[in-house]
C-alpha positions in Angstrom: 63.9 -49.3 14.4 66.0 -46.2 14.5 66.4 -43.9 17.5 64.2 -41.2 16.0 61.3 -43.7 15.7 61.9 -44.9 19.3 61.9 -41.4 20.6 58.7 -40.6 18.7 56.9 -43.6 20.2 58.1 -42.8 23.7 56.9 -39.2 23.4 53.6 -40.3 21.9 53.1 -42.7 24.8 53.8 -39.8 27.3 51.2 -37.6 25.5 48.7 -40.4 25.8 49.3 -40.6 29.5 49.2 -36.9 29.9 45.9 -36.5 28.1 44.3 -39.7 29.4 44.2 -41.5 26.1 43.8 -45.2 26.9 44.0 -46.7 23.4 44.8 -45.8 19.8 43.2 -48.2 17.4 42.5 -48.7 13.7 39.8 -51.0 12.4 40.3 -54.7 12.2 41.6 -54.6 8.6 45.2 -55.9 8.3 45.9 -53.2 5.8 44.9 -50.2 7.9 47.6 -48.8 10.2 48.8 -45.6 11.6 51.5 -44.4 9.3 54.0 -41.6 9.7 56.4 -40.7 6.8 59.4 -38.5 6.9 61.5 -38.5 3.7 62.6 -42.0 3.0 61.6 -43.4 6.4 58.3 -44.8 7.6 56.9 -45.7 11.0 53.7 -47.7 11.2 51.8 -49.4 14.0 48.5 -51.2 14.4 47.4 -49.9 17.8 48.5 -48.7 21.2 47.5 -49.7 24.7 48.3 -47.3 27.5 47.9 -49.5 30.5 50.8 -51.7 29.4 52.6 -49.0 27.3 52.7 -51.1 24.1 52.6 -50.1 20.5 51.5 -53.2 18.7 52.6 -54.6 15.3 55.3 -51.8 14.8 57.0 -51.5 11.4 59.9 -49.2 10.9 61.2 -48.8 7.3 64.1 -47.1 5.8 63.6 -47.3 2.0 67.2 -46.7 1.1 70.5 -48.4 1.9 73.8 -46.6 1.4 76.6 -48.8 0.4 80.0 -48.2 1.9 82.7 -49.1 -0.6 85.7 -51.1 0.7 89.1 -49.8 -0.4 91.7 -52.5 -1.0 
């Protein structure tokens, strides 16, 4: 997970505490998740529990990989 995604989850957790949000959930479907997209990156999670400060089933995706060429 990149630092931007980590920062986002930390700030979202703080907002949940600030506004008294105890849980963020989706339904029980394995296919339904919270999903945030920004360009070629994606951040998904299944749910959040405020009392233990956990985002569950987190997936962070960068859909591209830049190759660095070696020079010989």
